[in-house]
Chimera marker file (.cmm) of the C-alpha trace (Angstrom):
<marker_set name="trace">
<marker id="1" x="18.962" y="-147.859" z="-23.498" r="1" g="1" b="0" radius="0.5"/>
<marker id="2" x="15.457" y="-149.298" z="-23.667" r="1" g="1" b="0" radius="0.5"/>
<marker id="3" x="14.192" y="-150.213" z="-27.128" r="1" g="1" b="0" radius="0.5"/>
<marker id="4" x="10.439" y="-150.515" z="-27.486" r="1" g="1" b="0" radius="0.5"/>
<marker id="5" x="8.967" y="-152.043" z="-30.630" r="1" g="1" b="0" radius="0.5"/>
<marker id="6" x="6.315" y="-150.126" z="-32.525" r="1" g="1" b="0" radius="0.5"/>
<marker id="7" x="2.950" y="-151.724" z="-33.237" r="1" g="1" b="0" radius="0.5"/>
<marker id="8" x="3.347" y="-150.945" z="-36.946" r="1" g="1" b="0" radius="0.5"/>
<marker id="9" x="6.443" y="-152.549" z="-38.504" r="1" g="1" b="0" radius="0.5"/>
<marker id="10" x="8.846" y="-150.074" z="-40.061" r="1" g="1" b="0" radius="0.5"/>
<marker id="11" x="8.070" y="-147.276" z="-37.624" r="1" g="1" b="0" radius="0.5"/>
<marker id="12" x="10.017" y="-146.335" z="-34.525" r="1" g="1" b="0" radius="0.5"/>
<marker id="13" x="7.126" y="-144.717" z="-32.642" r="1" g="1" b="0" radius="0.5"/>
<marker id="14" x="3.417" y="-145.259" z="-32.075" r="1" g="1" b="0" radius="0.5"/>
<marker id="15" x="0.754" y="-142.560" z="-31.950" r="1" g="1" b="0" radius="0.5"/>
<marker id="16" x="-1.726" y="-142.231" z="-29.107" r="1" g="1" b="0" radius="0.5"/>
<marker id="17" x="-4.764" y="-140.041" z="-29.723" r="1" g="1" b="0" radius="0.5"/>
<marker id="18" x="-6.629" y="-138.897" z="-26.641" r="1" g="1" b="0" radius="0.5"/>
<marker id="19" x="-9.958" y="-137.072" z="-26.872" r="1" g="1" b="0" radius="0.5"/>
<marker id="20" x="-13.243" y="-136.662" z="-25.090" r="1" g="1" b="0" radius="0.5"/>
<marker id="21" x="-16.168" y="-138.599" z="-26.536" r="1" g="1" b="0" radius="0.5"/>
<marker id="22" x="-18.064" y="-135.317" z="-26.529" r="1" g="1" b="0" radius="0.5"/>
<marker id="23" x="-15.522" y="-133.871" z="-29.013" r="1" g="1" b="0" radius="0.5"/>
<marker id="24" x="-16.448" y="-136.510" z="-31.605" r="1" g="1" b="0" radius="0.5"/>
<marker id="25" x="-20.178" y="-136.633" z="-30.945" r="1" g="1" b="0" radius="0.5"/>
<marker id="26" x="-21.638" y="-134.175" z="-33.473" r="1" g="1" b="0" radius="0.5"/>
<marker id="27" x="-19.511" y="-134.225" z="-36.603" r="1" g="1" b="0" radius="0.5"/>
<marker id="28" x="-17.225" y="-137.212" z="-36.010" r="1" g="1" b="0" radius="0.5"/>
<marker id="29" x="-14.066" y="-135.244" z="-36.783" r="1" g="1" b="0" radius="0.5"/>
<marker id="30" x="-11.920" y="-137.397" z="-34.512" r="1" g="1" b="0" radius="0.5"/>
<marker id="31" x="-13.065" y="-140.610" z="-36.234" r="1" g="1" b="0" radius="0.5"/>
<marker id="32" x="-12.384" y="-139.013" z="-39.634" r="1" g="1" b="0" radius="0.5"/>
<marker id="33" x="-8.937" y="-137.882" z="-38.497" r="1" g="1" b="0" radius="0.5"/>
<marker id="34" x="-8.048" y="-141.358" z="-37.196" r="1" g="1" b="0" radius="0.5"/>
<marker id="35" x="-9.314" y="-143.054" z="-40.382" r="1" g="1" b="0" radius="0.5"/>
<marker id="36" x="-7.283" y="-140.690" z="-42.586" r="1" g="1" b="0" radius="0.5"/>
<marker id="37" x="-4.201" y="-141.113" z="-40.405" r="1" g="1" b="0" radius="0.5"/>
<marker id="38" x="-4.478" y="-144.922" z="-40.586" r="1" g="1" b="0" radius="0.5"/>
<marker id="39" x="-4.697" y="-144.733" z="-44.365" r="1" g="1" b="0" radius="0.5"/>
<marker id="40" x="-1.611" y="-142.535" z="-44.599" r="1" g="1" b="0" radius="0.5"/>
<marker id="41" x="0.357" y="-144.785" z="-42.234" r="1" g="1" b="0" radius="0.5"/>
<marker id="42" x="-0.610" y="-147.902" z="-44.192" r="1" g="1" b="0" radius="0.5"/>
<marker id="43" x="0.529" y="-146.168" z="-47.380" r="1" g="1" b="0" radius="0.5"/>
<marker id="44" x="3.859" y="-145.190" z="-45.795" r="1" g="1" b="0" radius="0.5"/>
<marker id="45" x="4.350" y="-148.675" z="-44.343" r="1" g="1" b="0" radius="0.5"/>
<marker id="46" x="3.804" y="-150.170" z="-47.804" r="1" g="1" b="0" radius="0.5"/>
<marker id="47" x="6.446" y="-147.848" z="-49.273" r="1" g="1" b="0" radius="0.5"/>
<marker id="48" x="8.931" y="-148.607" z="-46.479" r="1" g="1" b="0" radius="0.5"/>
<marker id="49" x="8.386" y="-152.376" z="-46.625" r="1" g="1" b="0" radius="0.5"/>
<marker id="50" x="8.359" y="-152.620" z="-50.442" r="1" g="1" b="0" radius="0.5"/>
<marker id="51" x="11.586" y="-154.384" z="-51.486" r="1" g="1" b="0" radius="0.5"/>
<link id1="1" id2="2" r="1" g="1" b="0" radius="0.2"/>
<link id1="2" id2="3" r="1" g="1" b="0" radius="0.2"/>
<link id1="3" id2="4" r="1" g="1" b="0" radius="0.2"/>
<link id1="4" id2="5" r="1" g="1" b="0" radius="0.2"/>
<link id1="5" id2="6" r="1" g="1" b="0" radius="0.2"/>
<link id1="6" id2="7" r="1" g="1" b="0" radius="0.2"/>
<link id1="7" id2="8" r="1" g="1" b="0" radius="0.2"/>
<link id1="8" id2="9" r="1" g="1" b="0" radius="0.2"/>
<link id1="9" id2="10" r="1" g="1" b="0" radius="0.2"/>
<link id1="10" id2="11" r="1" g="1" b="0" radius="0.2"/>
<link id1="11" id2="12" r="1" g="1" b="0" radius="0.2"/>
<link id1="12" id2="13" r="1" g="1" b="0" radius="0.2"/>
<link id1="13" id2="14" r="1" g="1" b="0" radius="0.2"/>
<link id1="14" id2="15" r="1" g="1" b="0" radius="0.2"/>
<link id1="15" id2="16" r="1" g="1" b="0" radius="0.2"/>
<link id1="16" id2="17" r="1" g="1" b="0" radius="0.2"/>
<link id1="17" id2="18" r="1" g="1" b="0" radius="0.2"/>
<link id1="18" id2="19" r="1" g="1" b="0" radius="0.2"/>
<link id1="19" id2="20" r="1" g="1" b="0" radius="0.2"/>
<link id1="20" id2="21" r="1" g="1" b="0" radius="0.2"/>
<link id1="21" id2="22" r="1" g="1" b="0" radius="0.2"/>
<link id1="22" id2="23" r="1" g="1" b="0" radius="0.2"/>
<link id1="23" id2="24" r="1" g="1" b="0" radius="0.2"/>
<link id1="24" id2="25" r="1" g="1" b="0" radius="0.2"/>
<link id1="25" id2="26" r="1" g="1" b="0" radius="0.2"/>
<link id1="26" id2="27" r="1" g="1" b="0" radius="0.2"/>
<link id1="27" id2="28" r="1" g="1" b="0" radius="0.2"/>
<link id1="28" id2="29" r="1" g="1" b="0" radius="0.2"/>
<link id1="29" id2="30" r="1" g="1" b="0" radius="0.2"/>
<link id1="30" id2="31" r="1" g="1" b="0" radius="0.2"/>
<link id1="31" id2="32" r="1" g="1" b="0" radius="0.2"/>
<link id1="32" id2="33" r="1" g="1" b="0" radius="0.2"/>
<link id1="33" id2="34" r="1" g="1" b="0" radius="0.2"/>
<link id1="34" id2="35" r="1" g="1" b="0" radius="0.2"/>
<link id1="35" id2="36" r="1" g="1" b="0" radius="0.2"/>
<link id1="36" id2="37" r="1" g="1" b="0" radius="0.2"/>
<link id1="37" id2="38" r="1" g="1" b="0" radius="0.2"/>
<link id1="38" id2="39" r="1" g="1" b="0" radius="0.2"/>
<link id1="39" id2="40" r="1" g="1" b="0" radius="0.2"/>
<link id1="40" id2="41" r="1" g="1" b="0" radius="0.2"/>
<link id1="41" id2="42" r="1" g="1" b="0" radius="0.2"/>
<link id1="42" id2="43" r="1" g="1" b="0" radius="0.2"/>
<link id1="43" id2="44" r="1" g="1" b="0" radius="0.2"/>
<link id1="44" id2="45" r="1" g="1" b="0" radius="0.2"/>
<link id1="45" id2="46" r="1" g="1" b="0" radius="0.2"/>
<link id1="46" id2="47" r="1" g="1" b="0" radius="0.2"/>
<link id1="47" id2="48" r="1" g="1" b="0" radius="0.2"/>
<link id1="48" id2="49" r="1" g="1" b="0" radius="0.2"/>
<link id1="49" id2="50" r="1" g="1" b="0" radius="0.2"/>
<link id1="50" id2="51" r="1" g="1" b="0" radius="0.2"/>
</marker_set>
């Protein structure tokens, strides 16, 4: 069994988001999605790592 460490402590998996630059060009929805996802993951990491 191969065990790969996650970039974010407390999580087993990482998330890779692939998109075309053209998809984010007009309204920036991909950037907004990534920013919101980061915020949620930081919140969850704080809960998991809170003693």
